[in-house]
Structure formats: structure tokens, C-alpha cells
Backbone as CSV, one residue per row, in Angstrom:
resi,resn,N_x,N_y,N_z,CA_x,CA_y,CA_z,C_x,C_y,C_z
1,MET,93.463,117.466,-65.983,92.451,116.756,-66.729,92.189,117.490,-68.033
2,LYS,91.964,116.724,-69.091,91.673,117.292,-70.397,90.160,117.306,-70.605
3,LEU,89.611,118.478,-70.877,88.186,118.635,-71.139,87.975,118.890,-72.626
4,THR,86.909,118.326,-73.168,86.561,118.561,-74.562,85.232,119.287,-74.598
5,LEU,85.262,120.495,-75.154,84.079,121.354,-75.170,83.726,121.736,-76.601
6,LYS,82.453,122.108,-76.804,81.996,122.521,-78.129,81.146,123.782,-77.984
7,LYS,81.396,124.765,-78.848,80.595,125.983,-78.859,79.307,125.715,-79.624
8,VAL,78.149,125.975,-78.971,76.861,125.689,-79.609,76.033,126.940,-79.874
9,SER,76.455,128.079,-79.337,75.807,129.358,-79.642,76.845,130.444,-79.419
10,GLU,76.444,131.686,-79.622,77.387,132.793,-79.468,78.003,132.863,-78.073
11,ILE,77.277,132.422,-77.059,77.781,132.551,-75.688,77.753,131.243,-74.893
12,MET,77.551,130.103,-75.537,77.423,128.861,-74.790,78.391,127.794,-75.286
13,ILE,79.104,127.195,-74.331,80.006,126.073,-74.591,79.502,124.905,-73.754
14,ILE,79.409,123.725,-74.359,78.908,122.548,-73.638,79.930,121.412,-73.735
15,PRO,79.834,120.403,-72.868,80.738,119.245,-72.956,80.550,118.514,-74.289
16,ASP,81.644,118.020,-74.840,81.577,117.302,-76.108,81.816,115.810,-75.935
17,ASP,82.052,115.375,-74.710,82.190,113.943,-74.453,81.703,113.624,-73.034
18,LYS,81.539,112.346,-72.761,80.974,111.905,-71.485,81.891,112.245,-70.303
19,GLU,83.182,112.090,-70.481,84.135,112.385,-69.401,84.048,113.860,-68.986
20,THR,83.977,114.748,-69.953,83.858,116.176,-69.660,82.526,116.468,-68.986
21,ALA,81.450,115.856,-69.482,80.126,116.060,-68.871,80.133,115.607,-67.419
22,ASN,80.734,114.461,-67.142,80.807,113.961,-65.760,81.594,114.913,-64.861
23,PHE,82.689,115.453,-65.392,83.492,116.396,-64.610,82.672,117.636,-64.260
24,ILE,81.973,118.178,-65.247,81.177,119.395,-65.034,80.033,119.127,-64.058
25,GLU,79.417,117.968,-64.152,78.330,117.615,-63.229,78.808,117.580,-61.778
26,ARG,80.057,117.201,-61.550,80.595,117.105,-60.187,80.993,118.457,-59.595
27,LEU,81.061,119.508,-60.426,81.391,120.835,-59.904,80.233,121.360,-59.056
28,LYS,80.573,122.088,-58.008,79.542,122.723,-57.182,79.083,124.005,-57.874
29,LEU,77.842,124.406,-57.630,77.349,125.662,-58.198,78.245,126.812,-57.782
30,ASN,78.525,127.707,-58.693,79.368,128.884,-58.502,80.842,128.551,-58.259
31,GLN,81.232,127.303,-58.390,82.639,126.937,-58.249,83.389,127.448,-59.477
32,VAL,84.549,128.042,-59.259,85.368,128.590,-60.340,86.464,127.587,-60.673
33,ILE,86.668,127.347,-61.955,87.803,126.536,-62.418,88.591,127.369,-63.418
34,VAL,89.866,127.057,-63.568,90.737,127.776,-64.490,91.256,126.773,-65.523
35,ALA,91.301,127.188,-66.780,91.760,126.288,-67.832,92.493,127.063,-68.914
36,ASP,93.403,126.390,-69.586,94.043,126.903,-70.795,93.383,126.190,-71.965
37,PHE,92.861,126.931,-72.922,92.155,126.333,-74.037,93.020,126.308,-75.287
38,LYS,92.884,125.231,-76.073,93.559,125.083,-77.354,92.544,124.578,-78.360
39,ARG,92.687,125.006,-79.570,91.894,124.424,-80.646,92.679,123.244,-81.194
40,PRO,92.076,122.076,-81.221,92.816,120.930,-81.766,92.975,121.070,-83.271
41,ARG,94.015,120.434,-83.762,94.228,120.429,-85.197,93.130,119.604,-85.858
42,ASN,92.838,119.902,-87.084,91.776,119.252,-87.840,92.117,117.778,-88.075
43,TYR,91.367,116.884,-87.440,91.620,115.449,-87.545,91.405,114.940,-88.973
44,ASP,90.421,115.472,-89.677,90.181,115.049,-91.055,91.362,115.409,-91.958
45,PHE,92.000,116.544,-91.681,93.177,116.941,-92.458,94.342,116.001,-92.141
46,HIS,94.447,115.584,-90.893,95.472,114.615,-90.483,95.269,113.303,-91.259
47,LYS,94.024,112.843,-91.364,93.731,111.623,-92.124,94.061,111.818,-93.600
48,LYS,93.810,113.010,-94.114,94.121,113.314,-95.514,95.627,113.207,-95.754
49,TYR,96.420,113.717,-94.802,97.876,113.629,-94.909,98.312,112.164,-94.978
50,PHE,97.737,111.340,-94.124,98.117,109.930,-94.120,97.641,109.215,-95.383
51,ALA,96.510,109.603,-95.934,96.075,109.034,-97.208,97.101,109.360,-98.290
52,LEU,97.591,110.590,-98.292,98.606,111.023,-99.255,99.874,110.186,-99.125
53,ILE,100.405,110.090,-97.911,101.701,109.399,-97.781,101.558,107.879,-97.930
54,LYS,100.404,107.328,-97.585,100.197,105.884,-97.817,100.158,105.594,-99.319
55,TYR,99.495,106.456,-100.077,99.454,106.276,-101.526,100.871,106.375,-102.111
56,ALA,101.621,107.364,-101.672,102.995,107.522,-102.165,103.834,106.305,-101.800
57,TYR,103.680,105.804,-100.580,104.433,104.633,-100.124,104.109,103.409,-100.978
58,GLU,102.841,103.214,-101.268,102.425,102.061,-102.079,103.007,102.135,-103.490
59,ASN,103.295,103.337,-103.960,103.834,103.529,-105.311,105.345,103.738,-105.342
60,TRP,105.986,103.639,-104.192,107.431,103.850,-104.084,108.171,102.530,-104.120
61,GLU,109.230,102.476,-104.905,110.117,101.318,-104.918,111.515,101.799,-104.550
62,PRO,112.072,101.243,-103.463,113.441,101.641,-103.095,114.409,101.321,-104.234
63,SER,115.411,102.166,-104.395,116.397,101.907,-105.446,117.246,100.700,-105.039
64,GLU,117.726,100.006,-106.013,118.551,98.821,-105.770,119.949,99.245,-105.317
65,PHE,120.489,98.504,-104.383,121.851,98.733,-103.927,122.768,97.783,-104.689
66,GLU,124.066,98.086,-104.659,125.008,97.173,-105.296,124.921,95.804,-104.620
67,SER,124.785,95.816,-103.314,124.634,94.583,-102.560,123.288,94.638,-101.847
68,PRO,122.461,93.588,-101.968,121.144,93.644,-101.324,121.193,93.483,-99.801
69,GLU,122.394,93.336,-99.256,122.510,93.203,-97.797,123.370,94.320,-97.231
70,TRP,123.125,94.620,-95.979,123.944,95.581,-95.245,124.366,94.894,-93.959
71,GLU,125.653,94.625,-93.823,126.201,93.921,-92.659,125.406,92.651,-92.346
72,GLY,125.102,91.888,-93.400,124.416,90.619,-93.222,122.910,90.707,-93.073
73,VAL,122.344,91.905,-93.148,120.907,92.095,-92.989,120.337,92.626,-94.307
74,THR,119.228,92.047,-94.737,118.562,92.523,-95.952,117.627,93.675,-95.591
75,PRO,117.819,94.838,-96.204,116.942,95.979,-95.899,115.506,95.704,-96.329
76,GLU,114.571,96.261,-95.581,113.150,96.133,-95.889,112.542,97.510,-96.097
77,LYS,111.486,97.536,-96.860,110.698,98.749,-97.041,109.947,99.006,-95.736
78,SER,109.977,100.260,-95.229,109.359,100.584,-93.947,108.503,101.843,-94.072
79,PHE,107.211,101.724,-93.766,106.330,102.886,-93.839,106.746,103.951,-92.836
80,ASP,107.102,103.544,-91.612,107.475,104.519,-90.588,108.713,105.313,-91.008
81,ARG,109.711,104.650,-91.555,110.917,105.342,-92.034,110.569,106.244,-93.212
82,PHE,109.737,105.750,-94.109,109.300,106.521,-95.274,108.616,107.811,-94.829
83,ARG,107.685,107.693,-93.884,106.946,108.855,-93.363,107.910,109.874,-92.766
84,LYS,108.844,109.400,-91.956,109.820,110.304,-91.330,110.727,110.953,-92.372
85,ASP,111.131,110.187,-93.373,111.979,110.753,-94.432,111.241,111.835,-95.220
86,LEU,109.947,111.635,-95.479,109.179,112.681,-96.159,109.141,113.963,-95.329
87,ILE,108.973,113.815,-94.020,108.955,114.991,-93.138,110.303,115.704,-93.184
88,ILE,111.394,114.933,-93.119,112.745,115.509,-93.176,112.967,116.205,-94.515
89,LEU,112.635,115.528,-95.613,112.817,116.123,-96.944,111.915,117.340,-97.151
90,SER,110.853,117.448,-96.361,109.961,118.612,-96.419,110.496,119.777,-95.592
91,GLY,111.657,119.580,-94.962,112.299,120.658,-94.215,111.907,120.730,-92.750
92,ARG,111.234,119.711,-92.238,110.791,119.695,-90.832,111.632,118.683,-90.066
93,TYR,112.750,119.145,-89.529,113.650,118.242,-88.810,114.500,119.020,-87.811
94,HIS,115.186,118.265,-86.964,116.190,118.838,-86.071,117.353,117.844,-85.999
95,ALA,118.510,118.331,-85.622,119.707,117.496,-85.551,120.018,117.160,-84.095
96,VAL,120.432,115.924,-83.870,120.804,115.473,-82.527,122.147,114.757,-82.604
97,TYR,122.894,114.824,-81.498,124.151,114.095,-81.415,123.902,112.647,-81.041
98,ARG,124.703,111.780,-81.606,124.675,110.361,-81.251,125.834,110.075,-80.315
99,VAL,125.810,108.939,-79.671,126.847,108.574,-78.707,128.226,108.558,-79.355
100,ASP,128.314,108.167,-80.615,129.612,108.106,-81.290,130.099,109.477,-81.769
101,GLY,129.346,110.538,-81.463,129.745,111.887,-81.840,129.192,112.341,-83.182
102,SER,128.610,111.438,-83.939,128.026,111.826,-85.217,126.690,112.527,-84.972
103,VAL,126.183,113.117,-86.024,124.914,113.841,-85.936,123.860,113.056,-86.712
104,ARG,122.687,113.000,-86.148,121.557,112.321,-86.805,120.440,113.337,-87.005
105,ILE,119.805,113.278,-88.156,118.672,114.146,-88.451,117.400,113.415,-88.041
106,GLU,116.575,114.067,-87.229,115.319,113.491,-86.745,114.152,114.291,-87.322
107,ALA,113.109,113.600,-87.718,111.901,114.258,-88.214,111.177,114.935,-87.061
108,GLU,110.595,116.110,-87.322,109.747,116.759,-86.315,108.534,115.897,-86.056
109,SER,108.030,115.969,-84.860,106.806,115.261,-84.516,105.618,115.960,-85.161
110,ILE,104.702,115.168,-85.693,103.477,115.745,-86.246,102.297,115.514,-85.313
111,SER,102.592,115.186,-84.064,101.512,114.950,-83.106,100.678,116.217,-82.958
112,PHE,99.446,116.046,-82.579,98.534,117.179,-82.417,99.075,118.169,-81.382
113,ALA,99.754,117.656,-80.360,100.285,118.516,-79.305,101.517,119.299,-79.754
114,ARG,102.226,118.804,-80.760,103.491,119.417,-81.160,103.428,120.290,-82.403
115,MET,102.420,120.080,-83.252,102.372,120.847,-84.503,100.984,121.458,-84.675
116,ASN,100.964,122.783,-84.816,99.672,123.459,-84.976,99.170,123.338,-86.418
117,GLU,97.953,123.806,-86.641,97.296,123.670,-87.949,98.083,124.362,-89.063
118,GLU,98.584,125.551,-88.793,99.327,126.303,-89.815,100.590,125.556,-90.236
119,SER,101.352,125.076,-89.250,102.573,124.322,-89.558,102.253,123.032,-90.285
120,PHE,101.154,122.383,-89.888,100.772,121.131,-90.526,100.361,121.365,-91.983
121,THR,99.688,122.472,-92.259,99.315,122.816,-93.631,100.571,123.038,-94.474
122,GLU,101.553,123.736,-93.909,102.821,123.949,-94.615,103.521,122.616,-94.884
123,LEU,103.512,121.728,-93.882,104.109,120.403,-94.059,103.394,119.636,-95.172
124,TYR,102.083,119.670,-95.187,101.299,118.961,-96.202,101.715,119.420,-97.605
125,ASP,101.773,120.732,-97.811,102.148,121.268,-99.125,103.587,120.897,-99.496
126,ALA,104.491,120.981,-98.527,105.894,120.631,-98.780,106.028,119.133,-99.072
127,THR,105.243,118.311,-98.386,105.278,116.866,-98.617,104.818,116.544,-100.036
128,ILE,103.781,117.200,-100.495,103.334,116.986,-101.879,104.461,117.322,-102.850
129,ASN,105.164,118.424,-102.609,106.274,118.798,-103.492,107.358,117.729,-103.516
130,VAL,107.678,117.165,-102.340,108.690,116.106,-102.258,108.209,114.871,-103.019
131,ILE,106.976,114.489,-102.812,106.422,113.305,-103.483,106.443,113.487,-105.003
132,LEU,106.075,114.677,-105.471,106.087,114.935,-106.915,107.510,114.887,-107.478
133,LYS,108.471,115.344,-106.705,109.859,115.396,-107.167,110.555,114.036,-107.087
134,LYS,110.251,113.250,-106.039,111.030,112.038,-105.776,110.306,110.722,-106.084
135,ILE,108.974,110.713,-106.031,108.273,109.426,-106.111,107.293,109.375,-107.280
136,LEU,106.343,110.256,-107.269,105.313,110.255,-108.321,105.669,111.314,-109.356
137,THR,106.783,111.100,-110.008,107.357,112.119,-110.890,106.529,112.372,-112.146
138,ASN,105.648,111.447,-112.499,104.818,111.658,-113.681,103.431,112.212,-113.311
139,TYR,103.246,112.627,-112.069,101.985,113.202,-111.592,102.094,114.726,-111.536
140,SER,100.956,115.382,-111.615,100.878,116.826,-111.374,100.249,117.041,-110.001
141,ARG,100.259,118.268,-109.529,99.606,118.581,-108.247,98.104,118.256,-108.334
142,ASP,97.485,118.555,-109.451,96.065,118.238,-109.628,95.821,116.732,-109.563
143,ASP,96.737,115.945,-110.160,96.605,114.484,-110.110,96.626,113.995,-108.654
144,ILE,97.575,114.501,-107.896,97.693,114.079,-106.487,96.456,114.507,-105.702
145,ASP,96.009,115.720,-105.912,94.815,116.197,-105.195,93.609,115.310,-105.502
146,ARG,93.451,114.896,-106.755,92.327,114.022,-107.140,92.441,112.660,-106.453
147,VAL,93.631,112.087,-106.467,93.842,110.781,-105.850,93.548,110.845,-104.350
148,VAL,94.083,111.846,-103.676,93.876,111.974,-102.234,92.402,112.180,-101.920
149,GLN,91.726,112.973,-102.713,90.293,113.196,-102.499,89.524,111.880,-102.608
150,GLN,89.896,111.049,-103.563,89.249,109.750,-103.717,89.556,108.814,-102.548
151,LEU,90.775,108.900,-102.027,91.210,108.001,-100.950,90.706,108.419,-99.570
152,GLU,90.384,109.681,-99.387,90.014,110.182,-98.061,88.941,109.348,-97.379
153,GLY,87.988,108.867,-98.122,86.914,108.086,-97.530,87.351,106.730,-97.010
154,PHE,88.516,106.245,-97.449,88.986,104.924,-97.039,89.857,104.950,-95.793
155,TYR,90.389,106.117,-95.421,91.315,106.203,-94.272,90.655,106.891,-93.117
């Protein structure tokens, strides 16, 4: 079971949600429980990252191909692919084999369980560098920081 706790004084931790409170209420007095604790990654920073990449996506235009079709299918702009490509271009990826023997590059997961705060901060900074180099080439780092700060309240 996952418990959510909050530190409210130097020596006191209390439940931070109803499910955790209910679990603690059901414990018998003097009953001992064992837990592994983790600090969750900053959710507001996660939202800030998505504000950044959504803004970049809205301002990105895929380059034209010689033929607008690939094997009879017209390619579409995809936010999920865009997000993964930014992660890969930021240096956060691993390689996997495909059934045909070729290698495919996969983006690292940015889930809270898979990426800690320090790694996520590094990814955020690297993503800004990629966006400045590949998409918003006429922007500065200060320009991007201002835009993201303005957008944070909307995401």
C-alpha cells in the first residue's frame, strides 16, 4: 500500500490524504509497521516541463518531405512523438533490438517512479537547449523562461 505523509513539525508526520488516514486509524496501538520512504518529484516542476514542451510543439512545423506520403499514409504531427524525440535529443534514451534485428532508440521514462528530481532537472535544462537549437531558434534562454513562467498558470 502507498501512504502519503506530510511533515508538520520537527518530529511529527501526519497523513496527507484520506486513504492514508484510514489506514493509520485501523492500526492497533503500539503496532509496528515497516516502510520505505521516497520524496516524490516536484509536481509543479513536472507541469512546468509540459508547459515548455507544449509551447514548443505549438510553434513547431515539421519539415516538408519530397513526398507527403509514406507507404500510402500521410504523416501527422504527434505531440507524443514530439515529446519522446525531445527526450531522446536531450540525451535520455536507451537502445532496444527490434524483431527484424535493427536497433530502435527509446526515450527514457519521465514517470515519477523512474526519474528522480535531479535527473528531471537535468532533462529540463537539456530540453531547453534542444528547443533553442532546433525549434525556437530566434529565442534566448531568458525568452523561454519568460514564456514558460507565463504559461505555468494555464497547465
